[in-house]
C-alpha positions as CSV (number, residue, x, y, z in Angstrom):
1,M,0.2,0.0,-0.2
2,E,1.4,3.8,-1.4
3,K,2.4,5.5,2.1
4,E,-0.3,8.5,2.3
5,W,1.6,10.9,2.4
6,T,0.8,14.7,5.0
7,F,1.8,17.1,2.3
8,D,-0.3,15.9,-0.3
9,R,-3.8,15.8,1.4
10,K,-5.8,19.0,0.4
11,W,-5.6,21.4,2.8
12,T,-2.0,20.7,2.6
13,R,-1.5,21.6,-0.8
14,D,-4.2,24.3,-1.5
15,F,-1.7,25.7,0.9
16,T,1.1,25.3,-1.3
17,R,-0.5,26.7,-4.0
18,V,-1.7,29.5,-1.7
19,R,2.0,30.6,-1.3
20,Q,3.1,29.6,-4.9
21,A,1.2,31.9,-6.2
22,F,2.2,34.9,-3.6
23,M,6.2,33.9,-4.2
24,G,5.9,33.7,-7.8
25,E,3.4,37.7,-8.0
26,F,6.9,38.8,-6.6
27,L,9.4,37.0,-7.8
28,A,7.9,37.9,-11.2
29,S,8.2,41.6,-10.6
30,I,11.2,41.3,-8.9
31,R,13.3,38.7,-10.7
32,T,15.4,40.7,-13.1
33,E,16.1,43.0,-11.3
34,M,18.3,41.0,-9.3
35,S,19.2,39.2,-12.0
36,L,18.2,35.8,-10.0
37,A,19.3,33.0,-12.2
38,S,20.0,30.2,-8.9
39,A,17.4,29.2,-6.0
40,L,18.3,26.5,-2.8
41,D,14.5,25.5,-1.1
42,V,16.0,25.0,2.4
43,G,13.0,22.7,4.3
44,C,11.7,21.5,0.4
45,G,9.9,18.7,1.8
46,V,8.8,16.5,-0.8
47,G,10.1,19.1,-3.4
48,D,6.6,21.0,-4.6
49,F,8.4,24.4,-3.7
50,S,11.5,23.4,-5.9
51,K,9.4,21.7,-8.6
52,F,7.6,25.2,-9.2
53,L,10.7,27.8,-9.3
54,S,12.2,25.2,-11.4
55,D,9.2,25.6,-14.2
56,M,9.8,29.4,-13.9
57,G,12.8,28.8,-14.7
58,F,15.3,28.9,-11.9
59,R,18.0,26.1,-11.2
60,V,16.9,25.1,-8.3
61,R,18.2,22.7,-5.7
62,G,16.1,21.6,-2.3
63,A,17.5,20.8,1.1
64,D,15.5,18.6,3.9
65,G,16.9,17.3,7.2
66,R,14.3,14.4,6.6
67,Q,15.8,11.5,4.3
68,E,12.6,10.1,3.5
69,N,11.2,13.3,2.4
70,V,14.4,13.5,0.2
71,A,14.0,10.5,-1.3
72,E,10.3,11.4,-2.0
73,A,11.4,14.4,-3.7
74,Q,13.8,12.9,-5.8
75,R,11.4,10.0,-6.6
76,R,9.0,13.1,-8.2
77,Y,11.3,15.2,-9.3
78,P,14.7,13.5,-10.7
79,D,16.0,16.3,-13.0
80,I,16.3,18.5,-9.2
81,P,19.4,17.5,-7.4
82,F,18.2,17.5,-3.2
83,D,20.1,16.5,-0.4
84,T,19.2,16.1,3.2
85,I,20.5,18.1,5.3
86,N,20.1,19.8,8.2
87,A,18.9,23.7,8.7
88,E,20.8,24.2,12.1
89,D,24.1,22.4,10.4
90,I,27.1,23.8,9.8
91,E,27.6,21.4,6.8
92,I,24.5,23.1,5.0
93,S,26.8,25.3,4.1
94,R,29.0,23.1,1.6
95,L,26.2,23.4,-1.1
96,G,27.6,26.8,-1.2
97,T,26.2,30.5,-2.8
98,F,22.4,31.2,-4.6
99,D,20.9,34.2,-6.1
100,F,17.3,33.7,-4.0
101,V,16.8,31.3,-1.0
102,L,13.6,29.8,-0.3
103,C,13.0,29.0,3.4
104,F,8.6,28.0,3.4
105,G,7.0,26.5,6.6
106,L,10.9,25.3,8.4
107,L,11.8,28.0,10.8
108,Y,9.2,27.3,13.8
109,H,9.6,24.2,13.5
110,L,14.0,24.6,15.0
111,E,15.4,24.1,18.3
112,N,18.0,27.0,16.7
113,P,16.2,29.3,14.7
114,L,18.4,31.7,15.0
115,R,21.7,29.4,14.1
116,A,19.5,28.3,10.5
117,I,18.9,32.1,10.5
118,R,22.7,32.4,10.1
119,H,23.3,29.5,7.3
120,L,20.6,30.6,5.4
121,H,22.1,34.5,5.4
122,A,25.7,32.4,5.0
123,L,23.8,30.7,1.8
124,T,22.2,33.9,0.3
125,G,24.0,35.5,-2.8
126,K,21.5,38.2,-3.2
127,F,17.9,37.6,-1.6
128,L,16.5,35.7,1.0
129,L,12.2,34.4,1.2
130,I,10.7,34.1,4.9
131,E,7.4,32.5,5.3
132,S,6.8,31.4,8.4
133,M,4.2,30.8,11.8
134,C,4.5,34.0,14.2
135,L,3.9,34.5,17.9
136,P,0.9,37.4,17.9
137,K,3.2,39.5,20.2
138,D,4.6,43.2,18.8
139,N,8.3,43.0,20.7
140,P,10.8,40.3,20.1
141,A,10.2,36.7,21.8
142,M,9.8,33.3,21.4
143,E,8.0,30.6,23.1
144,L,9.6,27.2,23.0
145,L,6.6,24.3,22.1
146,D,6.1,20.1,21.8
147,E,4.6,18.9,18.4
148,G,3.4,16.2,17.7
149,V,5.2,13.4,16.1
150,A,4.7,13.4,12.4
151,E,6.8,14.1,8.7
152,D,6.1,17.4,8.3
153,Q,7.3,18.8,11.9
154,G,10.6,19.1,13.3
155,L,13.5,16.7,13.8
156,S,13.1,16.4,17.6
157,Y,10.1,17.8,17.8
158,V,9.8,20.7,20.8
159,A,10.6,23.8,18.8
160,F,11.0,27.6,19.5
161,Y,8.5,29.7,17.8
162,P,9.2,33.5,17.0
163,S,7.0,35.9,17.0
164,E,7.9,38.2,13.8
165,S,9.3,41.3,15.5
166,C,11.6,38.1,16.3
167,L,12.4,36.5,13.3
168,I,13.1,40.5,11.7
169,K,15.3,40.9,14.7
170,M,17.3,37.1,13.9
171,L,17.2,38.5,9.9
172,Y,19.5,42.0,11.0
173,R,21.0,40.2,13.1
174,A,22.2,37.5,10.9
175,G,24.0,40.4,8.9
176,F,21.3,40.9,6.4
177,P,21.4,45.1,6.0
178,F,17.9,45.3,4.6
179,V,14.8,43.0,6.2
180,Y,11.8,43.3,4.6
181,R,7.8,43.3,5.2
182,F,4.9,43.2,2.6
183,R,2.4,45.6,2.6
184,R,-0.3,43.1,0.6
185,L,0.1,39.2,2.8
186,P,-2.4,36.5,0.5
187,D,-5.1,36.3,0.9
188,D,-5.8,33.7,3.2
189,E,-7.4,33.6,6.6
190,L,-3.9,32.3,8.0
191,F,-2.2,35.5,7.3
192,R,-5.1,37.9,8.6
193,A,-6.4,38.4,12.3
194,G,-10.1,36.6,12.4
195,F,-12.8,36.6,15.1
196,W,-11.4,33.1,16.2
197,R,-7.6,32.9,15.5
198,K,-5.5,35.6,15.7
199,K,-2.8,36.2,12.4
200,Q,-0.6,32.9,12.0
201,R,1.9,33.2,9.6
202,T,3.9,36.3,8.1
203,F,5.9,36.4,5.2
204,L,9.6,37.9,5.2
205,A,12.0,38.9,2.6
206,A,15.8,39.8,3.3
207,S,18.4,41.3,0.9
208,K,22.1,42.1,0.5
209,V,21.1,44.7,-1.1
210,S,18.5,47.4,-0.8
211,L,14.7,46.8,-2.9
212,S,12.6,49.7,-4.6
213,E,10.1,47.5,-4.8
214,P,6.6,48.7,-4.5
215,K,5.4,45.6,-2.6
216,L,7.7,45.8,0.2
217,I,8.0,48.0,3.5
218,L,11.7,47.8,5.3
219,A,11.1,46.8,8.7
220,K,12.5,48.8,11.5
221,E,14.1,45.9,14.5
222,F,12.5,46.4,17.2
223,I,15.3,47.5,20.1
224,R,14.3,46.4,23.6
225,W,17.5,47.0,26.3
226,T,17.5,45.2,29.6
227,P,17.0,45.8,32.7
228,N,14.7,48.8,32.7
229,D,11.3,49.4,33.6
230,L,10.1,47.6,30.8
231,D,12.0,44.8,31.0
232,P,9.9,40.7,31.6
233,W,11.5,42.2,35.6
234,G,8.8,45.4,36.0
235,T,6.4,45.4,37.9
236,G,2.7,47.2,37.3
237,I,4.5,49.9,40.1
238,S,7.7,50.0,38.0
239,R,5.8,50.3,34.4
240,M,3.0,53.0,36.2
241,R,6.9,55.0,36.7
242,H,8.6,54.9,33.7
243,A,5.0,56.1,32.3
244,L,4.7,59.1,34.6
245,F,8.6,59.9,33.9
246,Q,7.9,60.2,30.4
247,L,5.2,62.5,30.5
248,R,7.6,64.5,32.7
249,I,10.1,64.5,30.1
250,L,7.3,65.4,27.5
251,A,5.5,68.1,29.9
252,S,8.8,69.9,30.2
253,R,9.5,69.7,26.5
254,A,6.1,71.6,26.3
255,L,6.2,74.1,28.7
256,R,10.9,75.0,27.4
257,P,9.1,78.0,24.8
258,I,7.3,79.1,27.8
259,R,10.0,79.1,30.2
260,R,13.0,81.0,27.0
261,A,10.1,83.7,26.8
262,G,9.6,84.2,30.5
263,A,13.1,84.0,30.2
264,K,14.1,87.2,27.6
265,L,11.0,89.3,29.4
266,K,13.1,89.5,32.4
């Protein structure tokens, strides 16, 4: 009896097409500007995104941490080379550099997502596109969550799930000088806040050169110093004191012209 792959279930196939359409539209508008020819699909699963890029004319290679995924990808798409390599392993850097690196649905399955992002930076010649689940938090944060034992989960079934601002910070700290949000995300319930669920997923672009693509907005890195009155160890009283201090500063600035005018009259 032939194995039923998680990647072949209707919901997964539909969601794959949503992401392929979004990526294809974006690449069509940016490919010429960046002269993109080679591509690496990190966390390729059974190779569906690798095949999509190949059909667009990219010279593609795929990599996945599960040998069984790689074997199935190679069986389905024999003209594309695939490698069994964990994105958290420095060994992945031996693949070289690629104009365009794709990393969809992977980072939140990892124990060490920042380490993986550093490896993605080393692999990226020009441009990296990330799609990931993200915590619904404004500040940079990660939660260590247990995952079920399944072929589309991480290798250890425990992983750090990051917020979007955390992903942005990690991309900057890995060495990318430009990190972008998208003005518009796919028209799918997972990419927007709803009545029952908060926004669950996002797309981010990281580049080694500045991009003028109108679909992108340059993202700012969230800076959060510690210790201070707003650090994780602060209390309600300390946060109130911090708010009063900020009001005092604002009031002082607002009164400065009046004080100067009064000084001139003396």
